[in-house]
C-alpha positions as CSV (number, residue, x, y, z in Angstrom):
1,X,-46.5,-5.3,-17.5
2,X,-45.6,-2.2,-15.5
3,X,-49.3,-1.9,-14.6
4,X,-49.4,-5.6,-13.5
5,X,-46.4,-5.0,-11.3
6,X,-48.0,-2.0,-9.7
7,X,-51.2,-3.9,-9.1
8,X,-49.4,-6.7,-7.4
9,X,-47.6,-4.2,-5.2
10,X,-51.0,-2.4,-4.2
11,X,-52.6,-5.8,-3.4
12,X,-49.7,-6.8,-1.2
13,X,-49.6,-3.4,0.5
14,X,-53.4,-3.6,1.3
15,X,-53.7,-7.3,2.2
16,X,-50.2,-8.6,2.9
17,X,-50.2,-7.8,6.6
18,X,-53.4,-9.8,7.1
19,X,-52.3,-12.9,5.2
20,X,-50.8,-15.7,7.4
21,X,-47.4,-17.0,6.4
22,X,-49.1,-20.4,5.9
23,X,-51.1,-19.1,2.9
24,X,-48.5,-20.3,0.4
25,X,-50.7,-19.9,-2.6
26,X,-51.0,-16.1,-2.1
27,X,-47.4,-15.7,-1.3
28,X,-46.4,-17.9,-4.2
29,X,-48.6,-15.9,-6.6
30,X,-47.1,-12.6,-5.3
31,X,-43.6,-13.9,-5.6
32,X,-44.4,-15.2,-9.1
33,X,-45.7,-11.8,-10.3
34,X,-42.8,-10.0,-8.6
35,X,-40.4,-12.2,-10.5
36,X,-42.1,-11.5,-13.8
37,X,-42.1,-7.8,-13.1
38,X,-38.4,-7.8,-12.2
39,X,-37.5,-9.8,-15.2
40,X,-39.1,-7.2,-17.4
41,X,-37.2,-4.2,-15.9
42,X,-35.2,-4.1,-19.1
43,X,-38.1,-4.5,-21.4
44,X,-39.6,-1.6,-23.4
45,X,-43.3,-1.0,-23.6
46,X,-43.6,-3.1,-26.8
47,X,-42.0,-6.1,-25.0
48,X,-38.6,-5.8,-26.7
49,X,-35.5,-5.8,-24.5
50,X,-33.8,-2.4,-24.4
51,X,-30.2,-2.6,-25.3
52,X,-27.6,-1.5,-22.7
53,X,-26.2,1.9,-23.4
54,X,-22.8,0.9,-22.1
55,X,-21.3,-2.2,-23.7
56,X,-17.8,-3.4,-24.5
57,X,-18.4,-2.1,-28.0
58,X,-19.6,1.3,-26.9
59,X,-17.3,2.0,-24.0
60,X,-14.2,4.2,-24.2
61,X,-11.7,2.1,-26.2
62,X,-8.8,3.7,-24.4
63,X,-10.0,2.4,-21.1
64,X,-10.6,-1.1,-22.6
65,X,-7.0,-1.1,-23.8
66,X,-5.6,-0.5,-20.3
67,X,-3.9,-3.5,-18.7
68,X,-2.4,-3.5,-15.2
69,X,-0.5,-6.8,-14.6
70,X,0.2,-6.2,-10.9
71,X,-3.5,-6.7,-10.2
72,X,-4.3,-8.8,-13.3
73,X,-5.7,-12.3,-14.0
74,X,-3.2,-14.1,-11.8
75,X,-4.2,-12.0,-8.8
76,X,-7.8,-12.7,-9.4
77,X,-7.0,-16.4,-9.5
78,X,-5.1,-16.1,-6.2
79,X,-8.3,-14.6,-4.7
80,X,-10.3,-17.5,-5.9
81,X,-7.9,-20.0,-4.4
82,X,-7.9,-18.1,-1.1
83,X,-11.7,-18.5,-0.9
84,X,-11.4,-22.2,-1.7
85,X,-9.0,-22.6,1.2
86,X,-11.4,-20.7,3.5
87,X,-14.2,-23.1,2.4
88,X,-12.1,-26.1,3.3
89,X,-11.1,-27.2,-0.1
90,X,-7.8,-29.1,0.1
91,X,-4.8,-27.8,-1.7
92,X,-1.1,-28.8,-1.6
93,X,-0.5,-25.6,0.5
94,X,-2.2,-23.9,3.5
95,X,-2.0,-20.3,2.4
96,X,-1.6,-18.0,-0.6
97,X,1.5,-15.9,-0.4
98,X,0.8,-12.7,-2.4
99,X,4.3,-11.6,-3.5
100,X,2.8,-9.7,-6.5
101,X,2.7,-6.2,-5.1
102,X,4.8,-3.9,-3.0
103,X,2.3,-3.6,-0.1
104,X,4.6,-3.5,2.9
105,X,2.1,-3.5,5.7
106,X,0.1,-6.3,4.1
107,X,3.3,-8.3,4.2
108,X,3.7,-7.7,7.9
109,X,6.0,-4.6,8.1
110,X,5.2,-2.5,11.1
111,X,4.3,1.1,10.8
112,X,6.7,3.9,11.8
113,X,5.4,5.0,15.2
114,X,6.1,8.7,14.8
115,X,4.2,8.9,11.5
116,X,1.2,7.2,12.9
117,X,1.3,9.4,16.0
118,X,1.2,12.6,14.0
119,X,-1.6,11.4,11.7
120,X,-3.6,10.2,14.7
121,X,-3.2,13.6,16.4
122,X,-4.3,15.4,13.3
123,X,-7.3,13.1,12.9
124,X,-8.4,13.3,16.5
125,X,-7.1,16.6,18.0
126,X,-8.5,15.8,21.4
127,X,-5.5,13.5,21.8
128,X,-3.3,16.6,21.9
129,X,-4.1,16.7,25.6
130,X,-3.0,13.1,26.1
131,X,0.3,12.4,28.0
132,X,0.8,9.3,25.8
133,X,2.0,11.3,22.8
134,X,5.5,12.9,22.6
135,X,5.7,16.7,22.3
136,X,7.5,16.7,19.0
137,X,4.6,14.7,17.4
138,X,2.2,17.2,18.9
139,X,4.1,20.1,17.5
140,X,3.9,18.6,14.0
141,X,0.2,17.9,14.3
142,X,-0.6,21.5,15.5
143,X,1.4,23.0,12.6
144,X,-0.4,20.8,10.1
145,X,-3.9,21.5,11.6
146,X,-3.2,25.3,11.6
147,X,-2.7,25.0,7.8
148,X,-6.1,23.3,7.4
149,X,-9.4,25.0,6.9
150,X,-11.2,25.1,10.3
151,X,-8.1,23.4,11.7
152,X,-9.6,20.1,10.6
153,X,-8.2,17.3,8.5
154,X,-11.7,16.9,7.1
155,X,-11.6,20.2,5.2
156,X,-10.5,20.6,1.6
157,X,-7.0,21.9,1.0
158,X,-5.8,24.0,-1.9
159,X,-5.6,22.0,-5.1
160,X,-1.7,22.0,-4.8
161,X,-2.0,20.9,-1.2
162,X,-1.6,22.4,2.3
163,X,0.8,25.3,2.1
164,X,2.9,24.4,5.1
165,X,3.3,20.8,3.9
166,X,4.5,22.0,0.5
167,X,7.0,24.2,2.4
168,X,8.2,21.2,4.3
169,X,8.6,19.3,1.1
170,X,10.7,22.1,-0.4
171,X,13.0,22.1,2.7
172,X,13.3,18.3,2.5
173,X,14.4,18.5,-1.2
174,X,17.0,21.2,-0.3
175,X,18.4,19.1,2.5
176,X,18.5,16.0,0.3
177,X,20.2,17.8,-2.6
178,X,22.9,19.6,-0.6
179,X,21.3,23.0,-0.5
180,X,20.1,23.4,-4.1
181,X,17.0,25.6,-3.7
182,X,13.4,24.2,-4.1
183,X,10.4,26.5,-4.5
184,X,7.2,25.5,-2.7
185,X,5.3,26.9,-5.7
186,X,6.8,24.1,-7.8
187,X,5.6,21.5,-5.3
188,X,2.3,19.6,-5.9
189,X,1.0,17.2,-3.3
190,X,-0.6,14.2,-4.9
191,X,-2.7,11.1,-4.3
192,X,0.3,8.9,-4.2
193,X,3.0,9.3,-6.9
194,X,0.7,7.5,-9.4
195,X,-1.8,10.3,-9.6
196,X,1.0,12.9,-10.1
197,X,2.4,10.9,-13.0
198,X,-1.0,10.5,-14.6
199,X,-1.8,14.2,-14.2
200,X,1.5,15.5,-15.8
201,X,1.2,13.0,-18.6
202,X,-2.4,14.2,-19.2
203,X,-1.3,17.7,-19.9
204,X,1.7,16.6,-22.1
205,X,-0.3,14.5,-24.5
206,X,-1.5,16.2,-27.8
207,X,-1.5,15.9,-31.5
208,X,-2.9,13.5,-34.1
209,X,-1.3,10.8,-36.3
210,X,2.4,11.2,-36.6
211,X,2.3,14.3,-34.4
212,X,0.7,12.3,-31.5
213,X,2.8,12.5,-28.3
214,X,5.3,9.7,-27.9
215,X,6.2,8.7,-24.3
216,X,9.5,6.8,-23.8
217,X,9.4,4.2,-21.1
218,X,11.9,1.7,-19.9
219,X,11.3,-2.0,-20.6
220,X,10.8,-3.7,-18.2
221,X,8.5,-1.0,-16.9
222,X,6.1,-0.5,-14.1
223,X,2.6,-1.1,-15.7
224,X,1.3,2.3,-14.5
225,X,3.1,3.8,-17.5
226,X,1.7,1.6,-20.2
227,X,-1.8,1.8,-18.6
228,X,-1.6,5.6,-18.5
229,X,-0.4,5.8,-22.1
230,X,-3.3,3.5,-23.3
231,X,-5.8,5.5,-21.3
232,X,-4.6,8.8,-22.8
233,X,-4.3,7.4,-26.3
234,X,-0.7,8.4,-26.5
235,X,2.1,6.4,-28.2
236,X,4.3,4.1,-26.2
237,X,8.0,4.2,-27.2
238,X,10.0,1.4,-25.6
239,X,13.7,1.6,-24.7
240,X,15.3,-1.5,-23.3
241,X,17.4,-1.8,-20.2
242,X,20.5,-3.9,-20.5
243,X,19.8,-7.1,-18.5
244,X,23.4,-8.4,-19.2
245,X,24.7,-5.3,-17.5
246,X,22.6,-5.3,-14.3
247,X,19.7,-3.6,-16.1
248,X,21.8,-0.5,-16.9
249,X,20.4,2.3,-19.0
250,X,22.4,2.9,-22.2
251,X,22.0,6.3,-23.9
252,X,22.7,4.6,-27.3
253,X,19.5,2.6,-26.7
254,X,17.6,5.9,-26.0
255,X,19.0,7.3,-29.3
256,X,17.8,4.2,-31.2
257,X,14.4,4.4,-29.7
258,X,13.8,8.1,-30.3
259,X,15.2,7.9,-33.9
260,X,12.8,5.0,-34.8
261,X,9.8,6.7,-33.0
262,X,10.1,9.8,-35.0
263,X,8.8,7.8,-38.0
264,X,5.4,7.4,-36.4
265,X,5.0,9.9,-33.5
266,X,6.4,13.0,-31.8
267,X,8.6,11.8,-28.9
268,X,8.1,14.3,-26.2
269,X,8.5,12.6,-22.9
270,X,11.2,10.5,-21.3
271,X,10.3,8.4,-18.2
272,X,13.0,7.2,-15.8
273,X,12.4,4.9,-12.8
274,X,15.3,5.2,-10.4
275,X,15.7,3.0,-8.4
276,X,14.1,0.7,-10.9
277,X,10.8,-1.1,-10.7
278,X,10.7,-4.1,-11.4
279,X,14.4,-4.4,-12.1
280,X,15.9,-2.9,-8.9
281,X,18.9,-1.2,-10.5
282,X,20.2,2.2,-9.2
283,X,21.5,4.6,-11.8
284,X,25.0,6.1,-11.5
285,X,25.6,9.8,-11.5
286,X,27.3,9.5,-14.9
287,X,24.3,7.8,-16.3
288,X,21.9,10.5,-15.0
289,X,24.1,13.2,-16.5
290,X,24.0,11.4,-19.9
291,X,20.2,11.0,-19.7
292,X,19.8,14.8,-18.9
293,X,22.1,15.7,-21.8
294,X,20.1,13.5,-24.1
295,X,16.8,15.0,-23.0
296,X,18.3,18.5,-23.5
297,X,19.5,17.6,-27.0
298,X,16.3,16.0,-28.1
299,X,13.9,18.4,-26.5
300,X,12.3,15.9,-24.1
301,X,10.3,16.5,-21.0
302,X,11.8,14.4,-18.2
303,X,9.8,12.4,-15.7
304,X,11.8,11.0,-12.8
305,X,10.0,8.4,-10.7
306,X,12.0,8.4,-7.5
307,X,9.6,6.7,-5.1
308,X,12.3,4.2,-4.0
309,X,15.0,6.8,-3.2
310,X,15.3,5.4,0.3
311,X,15.6,1.8,-0.9
312,X,19.2,1.5,-1.8
313,X,21.0,-1.7,-0.6
314,X,24.1,-2.2,-2.6
315,X,27.2,-0.7,-0.9
316,X,28.5,0.3,-4.4
317,X,25.4,2.3,-5.2
318,X,24.1,5.7,-4.1
319,X,20.8,7.5,-5.0
320,X,21.3,10.7,-6.9
321,X,18.2,12.8,-7.6
322,X,17.7,14.1,-11.1
323,X,17.0,17.5,-9.7
324,X,20.3,17.7,-8.0
325,X,22.3,16.4,-11.0
326,X,20.4,18.8,-13.3
327,X,21.4,21.8,-11.3
328,X,25.0,20.7,-10.9
329,X,25.3,20.5,-14.7
330,X,25.0,24.3,-14.9
331,X,22.4,26.9,-16.0
332,X,22.4,25.7,-19.6
333,X,20.6,22.6,-18.4
334,X,19.0,23.8,-15.1
335,X,17.3,26.7,-16.7
336,X,16.0,24.8,-19.7
337,X,15.3,21.1,-19.1
338,X,11.7,20.5,-18.0
339,X,11.7,18.0,-15.2
340,X,8.9,16.5,-13.0
341,X,10.1,14.2,-10.1
342,X,8.0,12.1,-7.8
343,X,8.0,10.7,-4.3
344,X,5.5,8.8,-2.1
345,X,4.6,7.6,1.3
346,X,4.0,4.1,-0.1
347,X,7.5,2.8,-0.4
348,X,10.8,3.6,1.2
349,X,10.9,2.6,4.9
350,X,7.3,3.9,5.5
351,X,5.3,1.5,3.4
352,X,2.1,3.6,4.0
353,X,0.4,2.6,0.8
354,X,-3.2,3.2,2.0
355,X,-2.7,6.8,2.9
356,X,-2.1,7.6,-0.8
357,X,0.3,10.4,0.0
358,X,2.8,11.8,-2.5
359,X,4.4,14.9,-4.0
360,X,5.6,16.1,-7.4
361,X,8.2,18.8,-8.0
362,X,8.0,20.4,-11.5
363,X,10.8,22.7,-12.6
364,X,11.1,24.9,-15.7
365,X,7.4,24.7,-16.5
366,X,6.1,27.6,-18.6
367,X,4.0,30.0,-16.5
368,X,1.1,29.7,-18.8
369,X,1.2,25.9,-18.5
370,X,1.5,26.2,-14.7
371,X,-1.8,28.0,-14.6
372,X,-3.4,25.4,-16.9
373,X,-2.0,22.6,-14.8
374,X,-3.4,24.1,-11.5
375,X,-6.8,24.6,-13.3
376,X,-6.8,20.9,-14.2
377,X,-5.9,19.8,-10.7
378,X,-8.6,21.9,-9.2
379,X,-11.2,19.7,-11.0
380,X,-10.2,17.0,-8.5
381,X,-10.4,19.5,-5.6
382,X,-7.4,18.1,-3.6
383,X,-5.5,15.0,-2.6
384,X,-6.5,13.3,0.6
385,X,-5.5,15.6,3.5
386,X,-4.6,12.6,5.7
387,X,-2.2,11.5,3.0
388,X,-0.8,15.0,2.9
389,X,-0.2,14.8,6.7
390,X,1.6,11.5,6.3
391,X,3.8,12.9,3.5
392,X,4.7,15.8,5.9
393,X,6.1,13.4,8.4
394,X,8.2,11.7,5.7
395,X,9.8,15.0,4.7
396,X,9.9,16.4,8.2
397,X,10.9,13.5,10.5
398,X,12.2,14.0,14.1
399,X,15.4,15.9,14.5
400,X,18.4,14.6,16.5
401,X,17.5,16.9,19.4
402,X,13.9,15.8,19.6
403,X,12.5,13.1,21.9
404,X,11.2,10.8,19.2
405,X,14.4,10.8,17.2
406,X,16.1,7.7,18.6
407,X,13.0,5.5,18.2
408,X,12.4,6.8,14.7
409,X,15.9,6.1,13.6
410,X,15.9,2.6,15.2
411,X,12.6,1.7,13.3
412,X,13.7,3.2,10.0
413,X,17.1,1.4,10.1
414,X,15.5,-1.8,11.1
415,X,13.2,-1.8,8.0
416,X,15.9,-0.8,5.6
417,X,18.5,-3.3,7.0
418,X,15.9,-6.1,6.8
419,X,15.2,-5.2,3.2
420,X,18.9,-5.1,2.4
421,X,19.4,-8.6,3.9
422,X,16.4,-10.0,2.1
423,X,17.6,-8.5,-1.2
424,X,20.9,-10.4,-0.9
425,X,19.1,-13.6,0.2
426,X,16.8,-13.5,-2.7
427,X,19.5,-12.9,-5.3
428,X,21.7,-15.6,-3.8
429,X,19.0,-18.3,-3.5
430,X,17.6,-17.7,-7.0
431,X,21.1,-18.0,-8.6
432,X,21.5,-21.4,-7.0
433,X,18.6,-22.8,-9.1
434,X,19.4,-24.1,-12.6
435,X,17.4,-22.2,-15.2
436,X,16.9,-19.1,-13.0
437,X,19.2,-16.1,-13.2
438,X,18.8,-13.0,-11.0
439,X,20.7,-9.8,-11.2
440,X,21.8,-8.0,-8.0
441,X,19.0,-6.3,-6.3
442,X,20.6,-2.9,-5.8
443,X,17.5,-1.1,-4.7
444,X,13.7,-0.9,-4.6
445,X,11.9,-3.9,-3.2
446,X,11.5,-6.5,-6.0
447,X,13.3,-9.3,-7.8
448,X,12.9,-9.8,-11.5
449,X,14.6,-13.1,-12.2
450,X,15.0,-14.5,-15.7
451,X,13.5,-18.0,-16.0
452,X,14.2,-20.7,-18.6
453,X,11.0,-22.1,-20.0
454,X,11.5,-25.3,-22.2
455,X,10.1,-25.2,-25.7
456,X,7.5,-27.8,-24.9
457,X,6.2,-25.7,-22.1
458,X,6.1,-22.7,-24.5
459,X,3.9,-24.8,-26.9
460,X,1.7,-25.9,-24.0
461,X,1.2,-22.3,-23.1
462,X,0.1,-21.6,-26.7
463,X,-2.5,-24.4,-26.4
464,X,-3.9,-22.5,-23.4
465,X,-3.7,-19.2,-25.2
466,X,-1.3,-17.8,-22.5
467,X,2.1,-16.1,-22.6
468,X,4.7,-18.7,-21.6
469,X,5.6,-16.8,-18.4
470,X,1.9,-16.4,-17.5
471,X,1.5,-20.2,-17.9
472,X,4.5,-20.7,-15.6
473,X,3.3,-18.3,-13.0
474,X,-0.2,-19.8,-13.0
475,X,1.2,-23.2,-12.5
476,X,3.4,-21.9,-9.7
477,X,0.3,-20.4,-8.0
478,X,-1.9,-23.5,-8.4
479,X,0.8,-25.9,-7.1
480,X,2.5,-23.8,-4.4
481,X,0.1,-20.9,-3.5
482,X,2.8,-18.3,-4.4
483,X,1.4,-15.4,-6.4
484,X,4.0,-13.5,-8.6
485,X,3.5,-11.5,-11.7
486,X,4.7,-12.7,-15.1
487,X,7.4,-10.6,-16.8
488,X,5.2,-10.2,-19.9
489,X,3.1,-7.7,-17.8
490,X,6.1,-5.5,-17.5
491,X,7.7,-6.0,-20.9
492,X,10.8,-7.9,-21.8
493,X,13.0,-8.7,-24.8
494,X,11.5,-11.1,-27.2
495,X,12.3,-14.7,-26.3
496,X,13.1,-14.0,-22.7
497,X,10.9,-14.8,-19.7
498,X,10.8,-13.4,-16.2
499,X,8.6,-12.9,-13.2
500,X,8.4,-10.1,-10.6
501,X,8.1,-10.8,-6.9
502,X,8.4,-8.5,-3.9
503,X,11.0,-9.1,-1.2
504,X,8.7,-7.8,1.5
505,X,7.6,-11.0,3.2
506,X,9.1,-11.7,6.6
507,X,12.5,-13.3,6.3
508,X,11.4,-16.8,7.4
509,X,8.4,-16.7,5.1
510,X,10.6,-15.4,2.2
511,X,13.0,-18.4,2.7
512,X,10.0,-20.8,2.5
513,X,8.8,-18.9,-0.6
514,X,12.2,-19.1,-2.4
515,X,12.5,-22.8,-1.5
516,X,9.1,-23.5,-2.9
517,X,10.0,-21.7,-6.2
518,X,13.2,-23.7,-6.4
519,X,11.3,-27.0,-5.9
520,X,8.6,-26.0,-8.4
521,X,11.1,-24.9,-11.0
522,X,13.1,-28.1,-10.9
523,X,9.8,-30.1,-11.2
524,X,8.7,-27.9,-14.1
525,X,11.9,-28.3,-16.0
526,X,11.8,-32.1,-15.5
527,X,8.2,-32.2,-16.7
528,X,8.8,-30.3,-19.9
529,X,12.4,-31.1,-20.8
């Protein structure tokens, strides 16, 4: 068959240009043989189809086990519905509102001018001669470019990141934490916080059977953690946040979880998300002290996911970094507890998700492990240098005496005050709906309301082989165009149901969204009560 295919190709090459397009018989014959030849691409010489090397059965089982609810089945369905709307198919709504993911700019949030100016100058240095850019932005760009190979953003950086940006990160941490020192050598610039979390987990996981590394994660959790644990073939150890107490973290629950986990794994890592995702709680200083003491007692490596540290809305709450509290607890803790903390350009007031900028600070890492960690990072060469430049602006914003300061502060406060207002609006309107209960949104940028699903709807979900909250969210999407993520994708206590939605849409659109959810929920309860 291979010979036949080649013969057809040679005939067509020799005679094709001389054959008029009206000679359908020749063209049809050529097309026929080409079709046959293409259909036999997967056939072996003896006519038997060669089996694919990569199948669901032969692929890496750890990758197959990975689930990521934030971009899961319901989001795929939302994409299908969007295409149907574009093709003129009538729906009970005119648009899909994707409230499933914390993508600020996709929701209409405007970029911070100063950040974009600096990155633009770094990307196209010819703009440094333009009078349209302020001098403080130019100074930032020149400093960053001088730290890049060939003074170009297009060059590789060191695996840990551009040196001067790591220095700026260290100075930022010192300012944030009231003067507690930060060493640039402990700073690693990353492809968003996610890549930093994945890389530190990768080096922590070891052992077999009961000695396999156990990783403690909050439930509800951000699905990055469960996905990373699956991919690394580690053991997921759940500890539950207290929904009745505004999603508080109780050390007694940590003790229960670690005690039970020792029966089947080696608990080695404790992950904390503060402010919380998807739950939005902000941990008190006392709680953080108790968590650090628990990690010290149990010999746990602490991971502090602090990407929402700028997103605190409740007047009764304040962000405390784990690094600051650790050092203020004294040398017994600060010299011994191993801690990795993370920040990102994607959240906060910046919302620059697409730049994939982030950093990780690691303290008390053994020198031998530091060398191994840098070796592992070097395999990936370096994080995107444009993302590193964006991260630099986050940690080195305009100073009060600089010309861009007033505009920067105005834009930053506008974003954060809008989010604070929308957090209160969301909590208030959800709690007006019978069968929906929403804890105060103290921080981050999500609501995680608890929803009552009648038993008959639970049975209907089983008929469709769906989790009850997936069934609810799919119905919500199909009837209103609102895309939210079922709580089962984040984890929840048995018998409770939730969904996560972002509060990022513009306020007027958010009001429409919340009213649609209310109308849908009342109709859903009536249908299945």
